[in-house]
Structures are given as structure tokens and as C-alpha cells.
C-alpha positions in Angstrom: 0.1 0.1 -0.1 1.5 3.4 -1.1 0.1 5.0 2.2 -1.8 8.3 2.2 -0.6 11.4 0.7 2.3 12.9 2.9 1.1 16.4 4.2 3.5 19.0 4.3 3.2 21.2 7.1 3.6 24.8 6.4 5.1 27.5 9.1 1.7 29.3 7.9 -1.1 27.6 6.8 -1.8 28.8 3.0 0.2 30.0 0.2 -1.3 33.8 0.4 -0.3 33.6 4.4 2.4 36.4 3.6 0.1 38.7 2.4 -2.4 37.7 4.9 0.1 38.8 7.6 1.2 41.6 5.7 -2.6 43.0 5.9 -2.6 42.2 9.3 0.5 44.3 10.1 -1.3 47.1 7.9 -4.6 47.0 9.7 -3.1 47.3 13.1 -0.2 50.1 12.6 -1.8 53.2 13.3 0.0 56.6 13.6 -2.8 59.3 14.6 -3.5 62.0 12.3 -0.7 61.1 10.1 -1.6 59.9 6.4 0.6 59.3 3.2 -0.1 57.8 -0.1 2.2 54.8 -1.3 0.7 54.1 -5.0 0.2 57.3 -6.6 3.5 57.5 -7.9 3.8 53.7 -9.0 2.2 52.8 -12.3 2.0 48.9 -13.6 1.7 48.5 -17.2 -0.3 45.6 -18.7 2.9 43.6 -18.7 3.6 44.0 -15.3 6.5 46.2 -15.9 6.7 48.6 -12.5 7.5 52.2 -13.5 8.6 54.3 -10.5 8.2 58.0 -10.9 11.3 60.2 -10.2 8.7 61.9 -7.4 8.6 58.5 -5.7 12.5 57.9 -5.6 13.0 61.5 -4.4 10.3 60.9 -1.5 12.4 57.7 -0.4 15.6 59.1 -0.4 14.4 62.1 1.5 13.1 59.6 4.1 16.2 57.6 4.6 18.4 60.9 4.7 16.1 61.8 7.6 16.7 58.0 9.2 20.4 58.6 8.7 20.9 62.0 9.9 22.2 62.8 13.4 20.2 64.7 16.0 21.6 68.3 16.8 22.7 69.4 20.2 20.2 71.8 20.3 17.4 69.8 18.7 14.6 68.6 21.3 14.8 65.0 21.6 10.9 64.5 21.3 10.9 66.5 18.1 13.7 64.5 16.6 12.0 61.5 17.4 8.8 62.6 15.9 10.6 63.7 12.8 12.1 59.8 12.8 8.9 58.6 13.6 7.1 60.6 10.7 10.0 59.2 7.9 9.6 55.8 9.3 5.9 56.1 8.7 6.1 57.1 5.3 8.6 54.4 4.3 6.0 51.5 6.0 3.3 53.1 4.1 5.2 52.9 0.8 6.6 49.4 1.8 3.2 48.4 1.9 2.8 48.4 -1.8 5.3 45.3 -3.0 6.1 47.2 -5.9 7.7 49.7 -3.8 9.6 47.6 -1.7 12.9 46.8 -4.0 13.3 50.8 -4.2 13.1 51.2 -0.6 15.8 48.6 0.1 18.0 49.6 -2.7 17.8 53.4 -1.3 19.7 52.2 1.7 16.6 52.0 4.0 17.5 49.0 5.7 20.7 49.8 7.9 18.7 53.3 8.9 15.8 51.4 9.8 17.9 49.0 12.0 19.6 51.6 13.4 16.6 52.9 15.0 15.6 49.7 16.2 17.9 50.7 19.4 16.6 52.5 22.1 17.4 56.1 21.7 19.8 57.9 24.1 17.9 60.6 25.6 19.4 64.0 26.5 17.4 64.8 29.3 16.8 62.3 32.3 13.0 62.2 32.5 11.2 59.4 34.4 7.8 59.6 33.2 6.6 58.3 30.0 7.5 60.2 27.0 4.9 61.1 24.1 6.9 58.9 21.3 8.6 56.5 23.4 9.0 53.0 22.0 7.1 54.6 18.7 10.5 54.6 16.6 11.4 51.1 17.4 8.2 49.7 16.8 7.8 51.5 13.5 11.3 50.4 12.5 10.6 46.8 13.4 7.1 47.0 11.4 8.8 48.2 8.2 11.5 45.9 8.5 8.8 43.0 8.6 7.1 44.6 5.5 10.4 44.4 3.6 11.3 41.1 4.8 8.2 39.5 3.2 10.3 39.5 0.1 12.7 36.7 0.5 15.7 38.0 -1.3 15.9 40.9 1.4 15.7 38.5 4.6 19.3 38.1 4.6 20.3 41.5 3.8 18.3 42.7 6.7 19.8 40.2 9.0 23.4 41.0 7.9 22.7 44.7 8.9 22.7 43.9 12.2 18.8 43.4 12.9 18.2 40.2 15.0 20.1 41.2 18.2 18.1 44.5 18.6 14.9 42.5 17.7 15.5 40.1 20.4 16.2 42.9 22.7 13.2 44.3 22.1 11.4 41.0 23.0 12.6 41.7 26.7 11.4 45.4 26.8 8.6 44.7 29.1 11.4 43.2 31.6 12.3 47.0 32.8 8.9 46.9 34.6 7.4 49.0 31.8 3.8 47.6 30.5 2.3 50.4 28.4 0.2 50.0 25.2 3.4 51.4 23.8 5.8 48.5 25.2 3.2 45.9 23.9 3.6 47.3 20.6 7.1 47.1 20.1 7.3 43.7 21.6 4.5 42.6 19.0 6.2 44.4 16.1 9.7 42.9 16.9 7.9 39.0 17.3 6.5 39.8 13.8 9.6 40.9 12.1 11.5 37.8 13.4 8.5 35.8 11.9 8.9 37.4 8.3 12.5 37.2 8.5 12.8 33.6 9.2 10.1 32.4 6.9 11.3 29.5 4.8 15.0 30.4 5.5 16.5 27.7 7.6 19.8 29.4 8.6 17.7 32.8 9.7 15.7 30.4 12.0 19.0 29.0 13.3 20.3 32.7 13.8 17.5 33.7 15.9 18.1 30.7 18.0 21.9 31.4 18.2 21.0 35.4 19.2 18.8 33.8 21.8 15.5 34.6 20.4 13.6 31.7 21.5 13.7 32.0 25.5 12.0 35.5 25.4 9.7 34.5 22.7 8.5 31.2 25.0 8.4 33.6 28.0 5.9 35.9 26.0 3.5 33.1 25.5 2.3 33.9 29.0 2.1 37.6 28.5 -1.1 39.5 29.5 -1.6 41.0 26.1 -3.1 38.8 23.9 -1.8 40.4 20.6 1.5 39.6 22.0 0.8 36.0 22.6 -0.3 35.5 19.0 2.8 37.3 17.8 5.0 35.4 19.8 3.5 31.8 19.1 3.6 33.0 15.4 7.3 33.6 15.6 7.6 29.9 17.4 5.4 28.3 14.6 7.7 29.8 11.9 11.1 29.0 14.1 9.9 25.4 14.8 9.4 24.1 11.1 11.7 22.0 9.6 14.5 22.7 12.5 15.0 20.2 14.9 17.5 22.2 17.4 14.9 25.2 17.5 12.2 22.7 18.2 13.9 21.0 21.3 14.8 24.3 22.5 11.4 25.3 22.6 10.2 22.5 24.6 13.2 22.7 26.8 12.1 26.1 27.9 8.9 24.5 29.1 6.5 25.9 26.2 4.5 22.9 26.1 2.0 23.8 29.2 1.1 27.1 28.1 0.8 26.5 24.5 -1.7 23.3 25.6 -3.4 26.3 27.8 -3.9 28.5 24.6 -5.5 25.8 22.9 -8.4 26.0 25.4 -8.5 29.9 24.8 -11.5 31.4 23.8 -9.5 33.8 21.5 -9.8 32.0 17.9 -6.5 33.9 17.3 -4.7 32.5 20.1 -5.5 28.7 19.8 -5.3 28.8 16.0 -1.5 30.0 16.5 -1.0 27.6 19.6 -1.8 24.8 17.6 0.0 25.9 14.5 3.0 25.9 16.8 2.3 22.2 18.2 1.9 21.0 14.8 5.2 22.3 13.6 7.1 20.7 16.7 5.3 17.1 16.3 6.1 17.2 12.8 8.7 14.6 11.7 9.4 14.5 15.6 8.1 11.2 17.4 9.8 12.2 20.5 8.4 15.6 21.0 4.8 14.1 19.7 5.1 11.8 22.8 5.9 14.8 25.0 2.8 16.6 23.7 0.5 13.9 24.3 1.9 13.2 27.7 1.4 17.1 28.5 -2.6 16.9 27.8 -2.9 18.1 24.0 -5.2 15.3 22.7 -8.3 16.6 24.2 -8.1 20.3 23.6 -6.6 19.6 20.0 -10.3 17.3 19.5 -12.3 20.3 21.1 -10.7 22.7 18.2 -12.3 20.7 15.7 -15.6 22.6 16.8 -14.0 25.8 16.7 -15.7 28.7 14.7 -12.4 29.2 13.2 -11.9 27.0 10.0 -8.4 27.6 10.3 -7.9 26.1 13.7 -10.1 23.2 12.4 -7.7 22.8 9.8 -4.6 22.9 11.8 -6.3 20.3 14.7 -7.4 18.0 12.1 -4.1 17.9 10.4 -2.5 17.5 14.1 -4.7 14.3 15.1 -3.9 13.0 11.6 0.1 13.4 12.8 -1.0 11.9 16.1 -2.5 9.2 14.9 0.4 8.4 12.4 1.8 5.2 14.0 0.6 5.0 17.5 -2.4 2.3 17.7 -3.3 3.4 21.0 -3.5 7.3 20.2 -5.7 6.0 17.1 -7.9 4.7 19.4 -8.1 7.4 21.9 -8.8 9.8 19.4 -11.9 7.9 18.5 -12.9 7.3 21.9 -12.7 11.0 23.0 -15.5 12.1 20.3 -13.3 13.3 17.5 -15.3 11.1 14.6 -18.4 13.2 14.6 -16.4 16.6 13.9 -14.2 15.2 11.4 -17.3 13.6 9.6 -18.8 17.1 9.6 -15.8 18.6 8.4 -16.0 16.2 5.1 -19.2 18.2 4.1 -17.7 21.9 4.6 -17.8 24.0 1.7 -13.9 24.8 2.6 -11.8 22.7 0.3 -8.8 22.7 3.1 -10.9 21.6 5.7 -12.2 18.8 3.8 -8.7 17.7 3.0 -7.5 17.9 6.3 -10.7 15.9 7.9 -10.4 13.3 5.2 -6.4 12.9 6.0 -7.0 12.6 9.8 -10.0 10.1 9.0 -7.3 7.9 6.8 -5.1 7.6 9.4 -7.5 6.9 12.2 -9.1 4.4 9.5 -6.0 1.9 9.4 -6.9 0.8 13.3 -9.2 -2.2 13.1 -10.9 -0.8 16.3 -12.0 2.6 14.6 -13.2 1.4 11.1 -16.7 0.4 11.9 -17.1 3.6 14.3 -16.3 5.7 11.5 -18.5 4.2 9.1 -21.3 4.2 11.7 -20.8 8.0 12.2 -21.7 8.5 8.5 -18.1 8.7 7.0 -18.9 6.7 4.1 -21.3 8.7 1.8 -19.1 11.9 2.1 -15.6 10.0 1.6 -17.2 8.6 -1.3 -18.4 11.9 -2.5 -15.1 13.5 -2.2 -13.6 11.1 -5.0 -15.2 13.4 -7.5 -12.9 16.2 -6.3 -10.2 17.6 -8.9 -8.1 18.0 -5.9 -5.6 15.6 -6.1 -4.5 15.6 -2.3 -8.1 15.8 -1.1 -9.2 12.8 -3.7 -6.0 10.7 -2.4 -6.9 11.1 1.3 -10.5 10.3 0.7 -9.6 7.0 -1.2 -7.0 6.1 1.4 -9.8 6.6 4.2 -12.0 4.3 2.3 -9.4 1.8 1.7 -8.7 1.4 5.8 -12.7 1.5 6.2 -12.8 -1.6 3.5 -10.6 -3.6 5.9 -13.7 -4.1 8.2 -16.4 -6.6 7.2 -19.0 -4.6 9.3 -18.4 -2.3 6.7 -18.6 -3.8 3.1 -22.3 -3.8 2.9 -22.3 -0.3 3.8 -19.8 0.6 1.4 -21.9 -1.3 -1.5 -25.3 -0.2 -0.6 -24.7 3.4 -0.7 -22.9 2.8 -4.4 -19.3 2.7 -2.9 -18.1 0.1 -5.8 -19.7 1.9 -8.7 -17.8 5.1 -7.2 -14.4 3.5 -7.0 -14.7 1.9 -10.7 -15.9 4.8 -12.1 -14.0 7.6 -10.8 -11.2 9.7 -12.7 -8.3 9.7 -10.4 -5.7 12.5 -11.0 -2.7 10.9 -9.5 -1.5 7.1 -9.7 -0.8 6.7 -6.2 -4.8 7.3 -5.8 -5.6 4.6 -8.6 -3.0 2.2 -6.8 -5.1 2.9 -3.7 -8.4 2.5 -5.5 -7.5 -1.0 -6.9 -6.3 -2.2 -3.6 -9.7 -1.1 -1.9 -11.5 -3.3 -4.8 -9.4 -5.9 -4.1 -9.9 -6.0 -0.2 -13.4 -5.8 -0.8 -13.5 -8.7 -3.3 -11.5 -10.6 -0.6 -14.2 -10.4 1.9 -17.5 -11.3 -0.4 -18.0 -14.6 1.4 -19.5 -16.1 4.7 -21.4 -13.4 6.7 -20.4 -10.6 4.7 -22.2 -12.5 1.6 -25.2 -13.7 3.4 -25.8 -10.2 4.5 -25.7 -8.7 0.7 -28.0 -11.4 -0.7 -30.3 -10.3 2.2 -30.4 -7.0 0.8 -30.8 -7.8 -2.7 -34.2 -9.7 -1.5 -35.7 -7.4 0.9 -33.8 -3.8 0.3 -35.2 -1.1 -2.1 -34.9 -1.6 -5.6 -31.7 1.2 -5.8 -30.0 -0.9 -3.4 -30.6 -4.0 -5.0 -29.2 -2.7 -7.9 -26.0 -1.6 -6.2 -25.8 -5.0 -4.6 -26.2 -6.9 -8.0 -23.8 -4.5 -9.9 -21.0 -4.8 -7.0 -21.1 -8.7 -6.8 -20.7 -9.2 -10.5 -17.5 -7.7 -10.1 -16.5 -8.9 -6.8 -17.9 -12.4 -6.3 -16.0 -15.6 -6.7 -16.9 -18.0 -9.8 -18.1 -20.4 -7.0 -20.5 -18.1 -5.8 -22.0 -16.8 -9.0 -25.0 -19.5 -9.1 -25.9 -18.7 -5.9 -26.2 -15.0 -6.2 -27.2 -14.5 -9.5 -29.7 -17.8 -10.3 -30.7 -18.5 -6.8 -30.8 -15.0 -5.7 -32.2 -13.3 -8.6 -29.1 -11.2 -9.2 -29.2 -12.2 -13.0 -32.7 -10.5 -13.3 -31.6 -7.4 -11.5 -28.9 -6.9 -14.0 -31.0 -7.8 -17.2 -33.6 -5.6 -16.1 -30.8 -2.8 -16.1 -30.4 -3.2 -19.8 -34.2 -2.3 -20.3 -34.0 0.9 -18.5 -34.4 4.2 -20.0 -31.6 5.7 -17.8 -28.4 5.5 -19.7 -26.2 5.0 -16.8 -28.3 1.7 -15.8 -27.8 0.5 -19.2 -24.2 0.9 -19.2 -23.5 -0.2 -15.6 -25.7 -3.5 -16.4 -23.5 -4.3 -19.5 -20.6 -3.7 -17.8 -21.4 -6.1 -14.8 -22.6 -8.7 -16.9 -19.4 -8.6 -19.1 -17.4 -9.0 -15.8 -19.7 -12.1 -14.8 -19.3 -13.7 -18.1 -15.4 -13.3 -18.1 -15.2 -14.5 -14.5 -17.5 -17.6 -15.1 -15.6 -18.9 -18.2 -12.2 -19.3 -18.7 -12.9 -20.3 -22.5 -12.9 -17.9 -25.4 -16.0 -15.8 -26.4 -17.0 -18.5 -29.0 -17.5 -21.8 -26.7 -16.4 -25.5 -27.6 -19.0 -27.1 -29.6 -20.8 -30.4 -28.7 -18.7 -33.8 -29.3 -19.4 -35.8 -32.6 -22.1 -38.3 -31.7 -19.9 -41.4 -32.8 -16.3 -42.1 -32.9 -14.8 -40.3 -36.1 -12.6 -41.9 -38.9 -10.4 -39.7 -40.9 -9.1 -41.5 -44.0 -6.7 -38.9 -44.6 -5.8 -35.8 -47.2 -5.0 -38.2 -49.9 -8.5 -39.7 -50.3 -9.9 -36.3 -50.6 -11.9 -36.3 -54.1 -9.8 -39.8 -55.0 -11.5 -42.4 -56.9 -9.5 -45.0 -55.3 -11.6 -46.9 -53.4 -14.5 -44.5 -54.0 -18.1 -46.2 -53.6 -20.2 -43.1 -53.8 -20.2 -39.9 -56.2 -21.5 -36.5 -55.6 -22.5 -34.0 -58.2 -22.0 -30.5 -57.8 -22.8 -28.0 -60.8 -21.8 -30.9 -63.1 -18.8 -31.7 -61.5 -18.2 -35.3 -59.9 -16.5 -35.3 -56.0 -15.5 -38.9 -55.5 -16.0 -40.2 -51.8 -15.8 -42.9 -49.4 -19.1 -44.5 -47.7 -17.3 -45.3 -44.6 -15.8 -41.8 -43.9 -18.9 -40.3 -44.6 -20.8 -43.0 -42.2 -19.2 -41.9 -39.3 -19.0 -38.0 -39.5 -22.4 -37.5 -39.0 -26.0 -38.1 -38.3 -27.0 -36.7 -41.5 -24.7 -39.1 -43.6 -25.7 -41.9 -41.6 -29.4 -41.3 -42.1 -28.6 -40.8 -46.1 -26.8 -44.0 -46.1 -28.9 -46.4 -43.5 -32.3 -45.0 -43.9 -35.2 -45.0 -46.5 -33.7 -42.4 -48.8 -33.1 -42.8 -52.6 -29.4 -41.9 -52.1 -28.9 -45.2 -49.9 -28.2 -47.2 -53.1 -27.3 -44.1 -55.5 -24.2 -44.5 -57.4 -24.2 -40.3 -58.1 -25.9 -38.1 -55.8 -26.8 -34.7 -56.8 -26.2 -31.7 -54.3 -28.3 -28.9 -55.6 -27.7 -26.0 -53.2 -24.0 -25.8 -52.3 -21.1 -24.7 -54.4 -18.2 -26.6 -55.3 -15.6 -24.9 -53.6 -17.8 -25.0 -49.8 -18.5 -28.9 -50.7 -15.1 -29.3 -51.5 -13.9 -27.8 -48.2 -16.8 -29.6 -46.4 -15.5 -32.7 -47.6 -11.9 -32.1 -46.9 -12.9 -31.3 -43.2 -14.8 -34.8 -43.1 -11.4 -36.8 -44.3 -9.1 -34.9 -42.2 -10.7 -33.4 -39.2 -9.5 -29.8 -39.8 -9.7 -27.0 -42.5 -8.4 -23.5 -42.8 -11.7 -21.3 -42.9 -11.5 -18.0 -44.1 -14.0 -15.3 -44.0 -15.0 -15.0 -47.5 -16.3 -18.6 -47.8 -17.3 -18.8 -43.7 -20.8 -18.1 -43.7 -21.6 -20.7 -46.7 -19.7 -23.2 -45.0 -21.4 -22.7 -41.7 -25.0 -23.1 -43.8 -23.5 -26.3 -45.0 -21.9 -27.8 -41.9 -25.4 -27.0 -40.3 -27.5 -28.8 -43.3 -25.0 -31.6 -42.5 -24.9 -31.8 -38.8 -21.1 -31.5 -38.8 -20.6 -29.8 -35.3 -17.1 -29.5 -35.4 -16.8 -27.6 -38.8 -19.6 -25.4 -37.5 -17.5 -24.5 -34.6 -14.4 -23.5 -36.7 -17.2 -21.7 -39.0 -18.7 -19.9 -35.9 -15.0 -19.0 -34.6 -13.9 -17.5 -38.2 -17.3 -15.5 -38.2 -17.1 -14.0 -34.8 -13.8 -12.3 -35.6 -15.7 -10.2 -37.8 -18.4 -9.3 -35.6 -18.6 -5.4 -35.6 -20.8 -2.5 -34.6 -22.3 -1.9 -37.7 -23.2 -5.9 -38.4 -23.6 -7.3 -35.1 -27.4 -7.5 -35.7 -27.3 -9.5 -38.7 -24.6 -11.8 -37.2 -26.9 -12.5 -34.5 -29.8 -13.4 -37.1 -27.3 -15.7 -38.7 -26.8 -17.4 -35.7 -30.4 -17.9 -35.0 -31.0 -19.2 -38.5 -28.5 -22.1 -38.3 -28.6 -22.4 -34.5 -25.2 -21.3 -34.1 -24.7 -21.3 -30.4 -21.1 -20.1 -30.1 -21.6 -17.3 -32.7 -24.6 -16.2 -30.6 -22.9 -16.0 -27.5 -19.9 -14.0 -29.3 -22.9 -11.5 -30.4 -24.0 -11.4 -26.8 -20.8 -10.9 -25.2 -19.7 -8.0 -28.2 -23.2 -6.1 -27.0 -22.4 -6.2 -23.6 -18.6 -5.0 -24.5 -19.6 -2.0 -26.8 -22.4 -0.4 -24.9 -21.1 3.0 -25.7 -20.8 2.3 -29.6 -24.1 0.4 -29.9 -26.1 2.8 -28.2 -25.3 5.7 -30.5 -26.8 3.4 -33.4 -30.4 3.2 -34.3 -32.1 -0.2 -33.9 -30.0 -0.6 -30.5 -33.2 -1.1 -28.5 -34.7 -3.4 -30.9 -31.6 -5.7 -30.9 -31.6 -5.5 -26.8 -35.3 -7.0 -27.2 -34.1 -9.4 -29.3 -31.5 -10.8 -27.6 -32.3 -10.6 -24.0 -34.1 -14.0 -23.9 -31.1 -15.8 -25.2 -28.8 -13.5 -23.2 -30.8 -14.6 -20.1 -30.4 -18.4 -21.4 -26.9 -17.8 -21.9 -25.9 -17.0 -18.6 -28.2 -19.6 -16.9 -26.3 -22.1 -18.8 -23.1 -20.3 -18.2 -23.4 -20.0 -14.4 -25.0 -23.5 -13.9 -21.7 -25.0 -15.2 -19.9 -26.7 -12.4 -16.9 -24.6 -11.3 -13.6 -26.8 -11.6 -10.8 -26.9 -9.0 -8.6 -24.6 -10.5 -11.1 -21.6 -10.9 -12.1 -22.2 -7.0 -8.2 -21.6 -6.3 
């Protein structure tokens, strides 16, 4: 089994997260009574070529120049800080437009902004809070965070020395200051670290080396909820695919606080918390054990019912990770009530919620104890519906979950009664692993069609509503073993149900019926489409090729179109009942020396006689129908069989009706059977032709007889095995 599609955890949950975080930063950065335009000086052509106006270049250069300037000796602290604050704000407003970011960086803003991450040296020693205290550092951190959204600028910002200052800002509350301004600067520092480290493994490591993880863990217990969220967001990013960071986060005792945050009524807090825990657990079995021991399981399960879809998604993904290899954990997850919310999420309009819940259920369904519970909880119909998705991951997760559920005998009838087998057979699966998974699911179901499972299905085929009877009969045609076919389709009337589908006005019913009957015939017989004919009634005597039309020892002559054909009574007598009657009965031919053959061409008669003398001939298509007529007239079953086989090779969409008439005219059973199988195997082509309905009505009685004969044949030991 290829297994479930691997789910890559992300530092942030979606591809648009960087822009989402940017929007969050924009919305929250408020500077009273200061406004600025950041887009009027930028134009974007239809070919996405960004044009920067000279005014914008000048504006950016001016702000950078202000940031690089030194405070005059006689300049008031607050005035200088206010000017710097306004310059930073101008840059931050411009940086909200990604088209401006490169210009800002190229204008030397990074070093200037990093410089202002540091606390100022105030000239005057005043203890009370200052009007713009912390605001410059906050604005610098915010603007650097915006610039870091472009990955190519992350390392430049770090090389400019930003990280030690950002880490220092995370500790600013330790001075006993606890104001809105302090909270703001801490939050902006955490957000900047998040953006700098995003998908950059070396910067993640640098944050740890600079001592950034302990203060972030400490901030998880901060009184301000926004600070908690920012710290958790940074830890989430730092933990992603960095084992050393994960270890330090756990060693700093973050787990108890993170688990408490899972229970927060603030959706933003529990969303970030479950994200951190998810990244800690990802590919780290030891940390996963610690997380479970610390009590994360129940609050994560409760998050499945959160009003926040992102938290639900993360919780489902995390439960799937918990269930990866630990059988006990899989059972505990189900026992603690996860199935109901996960099944409900399968029907969410949010595709990512459906994908993650299918992922979790797929992992849980690989445990025997959970399989019946998931099915009983209503999991089968929505999982089957997800097979129609055009999202490859979602489709695969659903297929993997159904593979698990199919392992439980109690689920087989439930899968079949809702049309699961048809769904698995008819689905258009995007990736090869999904196709392999579906094939193995059908094989798993096939292996369970016996004993009490088969009895249950036969019961449904007797008493269930007609739609369920149809689904059961269709499924069993594909899944049952040959030795059970008579019980199901003759004794249990499965054949009648399938044949009834061919008369339906519903195109899908007709197609499904044809496919099922074709499969039934294929399973029931290992012979070619043209069955072996009955044996000759008496032992055959072959004189050999040298006596064909040879006057030597000839005792009877046939006259065909004026030409004489020399034959030998002993050979003809033993070849068929027709010749035996001719020579032993009261017919005039009994004692005649010459016998007139009025209705057969010479080449046809000569080939027929060659068969009688040698037991074999090559029958080509041009002569096959005339030779079939002659073989039928003279009761030469072996020759009929050869003719039928040749004719059957020429059955086509445009002549199958005529071929069926030919088989009826000469009682050519093998040819008739070949026509029946051709009709079943070529439904889509034939259905488009006029006269198809009439053809079905004509052949239906013989189709019934064919299957009765075929299914009542004993199944030999080899087929049972």
C-alpha cells in the first residue's frame, strides 16, 4: 500500500499567508493624524512592468536621509523622534505596496531602520513616559517586517544586524514597563522575526543563536493577547523543519502554556497555538510523545468544533499526525469524540477543511477498532463524494480513508449499499498513487465477499429497496468468486436485476448493467468468447488428405454443378448423423451411385469434405457463412464451430445485428454467444446506433439463457483456487 498522501506542514497555513500577515500588519499599524499615499507614484503596465516615478525615488531618498541624520545638539529629543517616526511611517506606507519594496531597500533604508531598532539616548533624564517613547523602534520593526516579506531581502536585513536588536525588543517589558507602546514594540519585533525566518533555515538558526527563543516562549504568558499571538506565530515559524529550534522550544517549557492556549476562547490564540504544536510534532516522534503526555489530545479534539476554520484545519492535521503510527493514540482519538466533527468537516464548503479531515480519518481508519465507528458515524457517503474532487490531495486522502474502512467486514455492505463500488470503479483519479489505492480497495472488498458478508448482501438483494438491490447486484458481479455466482445470480435473482437494467431508460443503468454482465461472463468462463461445440455423436474415422476426391476405392459420387466428387461411404457414415441417415435410412441416396447436391457451391462442398476426411481445415471469412450453412445442413458440429469462430472475428458495431440473425438461422450457439458478449462489451458504441433498443429486446431472452447455462456449469477446482 502506497500509503496516504503526505501532508507538508507549513510555517503558515496557506500560500497566501505572507500577504495575509502583511494585511494584518497594515491594519494594526496606526499613527494618529498622519496619512500618506504609497501608490500614486507607481504605475503598472499591462505587461506587469513596474514604473517608478522620479518623485517617488526622491520621496524615499528623503526619508532615508532623515533616518540617517544625527540629532543636533540643540534639537529637542521629542521633536527629533517625531521627525524620525514620521519618516519611518512614510516608508512603511510605501512598503505596503510590494512594487515599492525593492526601491526602498536599494535606497539604503535597511541599515537606517536597523539603527533605529535601538533605544535612543535621551539628553534629558525624565522618568515619566515620553509621548513618542518606543514608537520609533516599533515603526522600524514593522517596516523591516514588511521588507522581509520578499525573501530576497531577508538575509540583507539580518546581515545589517537586525536580529540582536529585535531579540532585545522582545525583552523590553522586563524593565517593569507595561504600556500599550511597550506591547506594540514587542509585537512588532516578534512579527519581524516571523517574516525574516519564513522559509529560511539559516535565519531560523540565527534567531536561536541570538537567544530569541527563550523570550518568545516567555511571551506566551504575556497579559496582552496580541503579544501572545505574535510570539506564538514566531515560534511556529522557527519550529518548522528545524530540529534544534524544536528542542529548545520544548526545553524552555513551552508545551504547558501552548496547551493552555489551545483552550483559549480567543480564536486567534488557539489557532497560533495549534500551529506551533503541529510544527513541533511534525517528523519528531519524541516531541509528539511529550505533547501527548502534556495533555494536548483533548483540547486539540475540541478545536475540531472551533468557529475558526483555520484552527479546525490545523487540529485535523495535528490529529492525523498524532495517529501516524501509534495504535493506542488512534483509538483514544476516536474514543474522545473526534469522529463526529471530522465527518462533519468532510462536508464543509472549505476545500482545505475537507482535505485535512479526510487526512485525519484516513490515518484513524487504518486501525481495526476505529473502522466500524467511522462508518457508523456517517463517514462513508461524504468520503465517496470527495472522490469526485479535482483536488489530487483531497481525492487521495478520501481514497486512503476508504481503503482503511474496507478492511472491516461490517463496513463492506455499507460501502456497497450506497454505491461505493461503482464510485470506485467509475472515478477519474488524478494521480497514480490514488489509482493504486482504489485498485487495492476493490481487491480488499473482493476478498471479503464470502460468509456472513455475502449472506448480508444476499439479504439486501432480497428485501432492500430496488436502488440498493441494483447496487448490490452490480457490485457482486465484479467482486464475487466464480463458485458463488450461481447462488447470487441464479438462486438469488441477481441475473434478473442486471438484465432489467438493460431495459431501463436510464443510460447509466444500461451501461452499468452491460459492464457488470460482461464481467460476470468473463469470470464465469475461462474459455474464449466462442465456446467449444458439442462432441461428435460417434467416434470419427479420418481417411486422410490423400483420399479427398480420390476415385480409389470410392463407392459414392456427388455431383455439384456438373462436376463429380469421389467419396467413401465409411468416412461419411462416421462423420455425422445426416450422412448416416442418408446411407442407412429409406432415402433414395442409400443405393445411388451418384448423388446430386443442388444447393452448395463446389468450393464450399470440397472444403466440407476435406474437413470430413482430415478433421481440420482453414476457414476464411469469404467462405465461412456458406460453409456454416452447409455444416449445419449436414450436422457437422466440429466444422460449424470452426466457421462460427471465423465469423465471430468479424463481428462489428455495424453488423452485429445481422450476425445475431445468422446465429439464430443456423442454431450457431457459439456465434450467438459471441454476439451477446460483443453487445455487452460495446455498449457506448452500439447505443449511439439506431436499432439498439430493438436489438436488446431481441437478444434478451437468449442472453438470459446464455447466463443460466454459463453460471450453472460446475466450477472446477482450478478456478476455485
